[in-house]
C-alpha positions in Angstrom: 0.0 0.0 0.0 2.9 2.4 0.6 2.7 5.4 -1.7 -0.4 4.0 -3.5 -2.1 6.7 -5.7 -4.4 7.0 -8.7 -1.7 6.0 -11.0 -1.9 2.5 -9.4 -5.5 2.0 -10.3 -5.7 -1.0 -12.7 -7.3 -0.6 -16.1 -11.1 -0.3 -15.8 -12.1 -0.7 -19.4 -15.2 -3.0 -19.7 -16.2 -2.4 -16.1 -19.5 -1.0 -15.0 -19.6 1.2 -11.9 -22.2 3.0 -9.8 -21.1 5.7 -7.4 -23.7 7.2 -5.1 -23.3 10.9 -4.2 -21.0 11.4 -7.1 -21.8 15.1 -7.7 -19.2 16.4 -5.2 -16.5 15.6 -2.7 -14.9 12.1 -2.6 -17.7 10.6 -4.6 -17.0 12.9 -7.5 -13.2 12.4 -7.2 -13.6 8.6 -7.1 -16.0 8.6 -10.0 -13.7 10.8 -12.1 -10.6 8.6 -11.5 -12.5 5.4 -12.4 -13.7 7.1 -15.5 -10.2 8.1 -16.4 -9.1 4.5 -16.2 -11.8 3.5 -18.6 -14.8 2.4 -16.6 -18.4 3.1 -17.5 -19.5 5.2 -14.5 -23.0 6.0 -13.4 -23.2 9.1 -11.3 -26.1 8.3 -8.9 -27.2 11.7 -7.5 -30.1 13.0 -5.5 -30.2 16.5 -7.1 -30.8 16.5 -10.9 -29.3 20.0 -11.1 -26.1 19.3 -9.2 -25.8 15.9 -10.9 -26.0 17.6 -14.3 -23.4 20.1 -13.3 -21.1 17.3 -12.1 -21.6 15.4 -15.4 -20.7 18.5 -17.4 -17.6 19.2 -15.3 -16.5 15.5 -15.4 -17.0 15.4 -19.2 -14.8 18.4 -19.6 -12.1 16.8 -17.4 -12.3 13.4 -19.1 -13.5 14.2 -22.6 -13.5 10.5 -23.8 -15.1 9.3 -20.6 -18.1 6.9 -20.5 -20.3 8.7 -18.0 -24.0 8.5 -17.2 -26.2 10.4 -14.8 -29.1 8.8 -13.0 -31.2 10.2 -10.2 -31.1 8.5 -6.8 -32.5 9.7 -3.5 -31.4 7.3 -0.8 -33.8 8.9 1.6 -36.7 7.6 -0.4 -37.1 3.9 -1.0 -39.3 4.5 -4.0 -36.5 6.3 -5.6 -34.1 3.5 -4.7 -36.4 1.0 -6.3 -36.8 3.1 -9.4 -33.0 3.5 -9.8 -32.3 -0.2 -9.4 -35.1 -1.1 -11.9 -33.8 1.4 -14.5 -30.2 0.2 -14.0 -31.0 -3.5 -14.2 -33.2 -3.0 -17.2 -30.3 -1.4 -19.1 -27.6 -3.7 -17.9 -27.2 -7.2 -16.3 -23.7 -6.6 -15.0 -22.3 -4.5 -12.2 -18.6 -4.6 -11.4 -18.5 -2.1 -8.6 -21.0 -0.4 -6.4 -19.6 2.5 -4.3 -22.0 3.3 -1.4 -20.6 6.8 -0.8 -23.5 9.3 -0.4 -24.5 10.4 3.0 -25.5 13.2 5.4 -23.7 14.3 8.5 -24.8 15.7 11.8 -28.1 17.1 10.6 -31.0 18.3 12.8 -33.4 15.6 13.8 -35.7 14.8 10.8 -37.2 11.9 8.9 -36.8 10.4 5.5 -39.7 10.0 3.0 -40.3 6.6 4.6 -40.2 7.9 8.2 -36.7 6.8 9.2 -34.3 9.0 11.2 -32.5 10.8 8.4 -28.9 9.8 9.0 -29.7 6.1 9.7 -32.2 6.1 6.8 -30.0 7.7 4.3 -26.5 6.5 5.2 -27.5 2.9 6.0 -31.0 1.8 5.0 -30.9 3.5 1.6 -27.6 1.8 0.7 -28.8 -1.5 2.2 -31.8 -1.4 -0.1 -29.8 -0.4 -3.1 -27.2 -3.1 -2.7 -29.9 -5.7 -2.2 -31.8 -4.7 -5.3 -28.6 -4.6 -7.4 -27.3 -7.9 -5.9 -28.3 -10.1 -8.9 -26.1 -8.0 -11.2 -23.2 -8.1 -8.7 -23.5 -11.9 -8.2 -23.3 -12.6 -11.9 -20.4 -10.3 -12.6 -16.9 -11.8 -12.1 -14.7 -9.8 -9.8 -17.5 -7.6 -8.5 -17.1 -5.5 -5.4 -19.3 -3.4 -3.0 -17.4 -0.6 -1.2 -19.3 1.2 1.5 -17.9 4.5 2.9 -17.9 4.8 6.6 -16.1 7.2 9.0 -13.8 7.3 12.0 -16.9 8.7 13.7 -18.1 5.2 14.0 -15.8 5.0 17.0 -18.1 7.4 18.7 -21.1 5.1 19.0 -22.4 1.6 18.6 -25.9 1.1 17.2 -28.8 0.7 19.6 -30.7 -2.2 18.0 -33.8 -1.3 20.1 -33.7 2.4 19.0 -32.4 2.4 15.4 -34.4 5.5 14.5 -33.3 7.4 17.6 -36.9 7.8 18.9 -35.8 7.7 22.5 -32.7 9.8 22.3 -31.3 11.9 19.5 -28.0 13.7 19.2 -26.8 14.8 15.7 -23.3 13.4 16.2 -24.5 10.3 18.1 -26.8 9.5 15.3 -24.1 10.0 12.7 -21.7 7.8 14.5 -24.4 5.1 14.8 -25.1 5.3 11.1 -21.4 4.9 10.3 -21.2 1.9 12.6 -24.2 0.5 10.7 -22.2 0.9 7.5 -19.4 -1.3 8.9 -21.7 -3.9 10.4 -23.5 -4.1 7.1 -20.1 -4.7 5.3 -19.2 -7.3 7.9 -22.5 -9.2 7.6 -22.6 -8.9 3.8 -19.0 -10.3 3.5 -20.0 -13.2 5.8 -23.1 -14.0 3.8 -21.3 -13.8 0.5 -18.6 -16.2 1.8 -21.2 -18.6 3.2 -22.9 -18.7 -0.3 -19.6 -19.3 -2.1 -19.7 -15.9 -3.8 -16.5 -14.2 -4.9 -18.0 -10.7 -4.6 -15.9 -8.6 -2.2 -17.6 -6.4 0.3 -15.2 -3.9 1.8 -15.3 -0.5 3.5 -13.3 2.7 3.5 -13.2 6.1 5.0 -11.6 9.4 3.8 -10.1 10.6 7.1 -10.5 14.4 7.3 -11.2 15.5 3.8 -12.4 18.9 2.7 -15.9 18.3 1.2 -19.3 19.9 1.5 -20.4 17.2 3.9 -19.1 19.3 6.8 -20.9 22.5 5.7 -24.1 21.3 4.0 -26.0 20.6 7.3 -25.1 23.9 9.1 -25.7 25.9 5.9 -29.2 24.3 5.4 -30.1 25.1 9.0 -28.7 28.6 8.9 -26.1 27.9 11.6 -23.6 30.4 10.2 -21.1 30.2 13.0 -20.8 26.4 12.7 -20.6 26.6 8.9 -17.8 29.2 9.2 -16.0 27.0 11.7 -16.2 24.0 9.4 -15.0 26.0 6.4 -11.9 27.1 8.4 -11.2 23.5 9.4 -11.5 22.3 5.8 -9.2 25.0 4.6 -6.4 24.6 7.2 -6.5 21.1 8.5 -8.3 18.8 6.0 -6.7 17.0 3.1 -8.2 17.4 -0.4 -11.3 15.5 -1.6 -8.9 13.8 -4.1 -6.7 12.6 -1.3 -9.8 11.6 0.7 -11.0 9.4 -2.2 -7.9 7.3 -2.3 -9.0 4.8 0.4 -12.3 4.3 -1.5 -10.4 3.8 -4.8 -8.0 1.4 -3.2 -10.8 -0.7 -1.7 -12.6 -0.6 -5.1 -9.7 -1.6 -7.3 -6.5 -2.9 -5.6 -6.0 -6.6 -6.2 -5.0 -7.5 -2.6 -8.2 -6.2 -0.9 -9.8 -8.8 1.3 -13.5 -9.2 2.3 -14.5 -7.0 5.2 -11.4 -4.8 4.9 -11.6 -1.3 6.2 -9.2 1.1 4.4 -8.4 4.7 5.5 -5.6 7.2 5.4 -2.3 6.0 6.8 -1.5 8.9 9.2 -3.5 8.6 12.4 -6.6 7.9 10.3 -6.5 11.6 9.3 -4.6 11.9 6.0 -2.1 10.1 3.8 -2.0 7.1 1.5 -4.4 4.2 2.0 -3.8 1.7 4.8 -5.7 -0.7 7.0 -7.7 1.4 9.4 -8.6 1.0 13.1 -12.2 -0.1 13.6 -14.3 -0.7 16.7 -14.6 -4.3 17.8 -18.4 -3.9 17.8 -18.3 -3.6 14.0 -17.2 -7.2 13.7 -19.8 -8.7 16.0 -21.6 -11.5 14.1 -24.7 -11.4 16.3 -25.0 -7.6 16.0 -24.6 -7.9 12.2 -27.3 -10.5 12.0 -29.7 -8.4 14.1 -29.1 -5.3 12.1 -29.5 -7.2 8.8 -32.9 -8.6 10.0 -34.1 -5.2 11.1 -33.0 -3.6 7.9 -34.9 -6.2 5.8 -38.0 -5.6 7.9 -37.7 -1.8 7.7 -37.0 -1.6 3.9 -38.9 -4.6 2.7 -35.8 -5.7 0.8 -34.5 -9.2 1.1 -31.3 -10.4 -0.5 -32.3 -13.2 -2.9 -29.3 -15.5 -3.5 -27.7 -14.9 -0.1 -29.4 -17.4 2.2 -27.8 -18.3 5.5 
């Protein structure tokens, strides 16, 4: 891994990729680099306007790129189903799904389906999307699912009896729980894939402290100008670039030595630097917790993973 960078990404010609939240930040950077290496990349974006702007920008940066824009709102299960249906109608293969999109530390609110917004968007939306795209993944040799978590998962384990934070809500607590859910999902998905003899790799990554609009979107939307200003100062003086923050995701997505249930992050104190195995909380490797979260996620979303029976 030492010194790994975008020049080390293997050739991606012939590969089909979906990146959620690809209109900005590490999602955009990852999608662009995969496009540069020859992949057909679908930019899965909630905002049609921001998605179109990202498509135009990426097309100018990679003029010969094979890029497509599709709308996806992970906070609305109908939108997730529509996206998956449209994708699978157009293609029966999927080499790489990057579950990148998310929201961070927002005020308490609900998704279109009534879930706590951070848990519903960051975990349940991606759980449903992966399940609906699973048939295409299972039939594509060398396929991978990379889910983007955060060091903030160390802040909080999930509460299986209060997944939607109905008894207690704190914006950072809920975010940490959603990022723990991302890692538990990866752990349980990897376990189920192995149990069914599948060679699909489920791995996770985090960007460390990368300068993106994730830090400022929530405060800006809520009119918390002081917090927004503080976050912008942190991004400017302490964070690494979105391009550097995308490297762990790109490594997990393309490097030949990635193992199932890996967690890749920046090498220097999980903050910045080239990709390396990252510290993760012991509770994110708990089989029983993974099973219980999986069962709850199936019940909440109505999505079952056909082909992954255990």
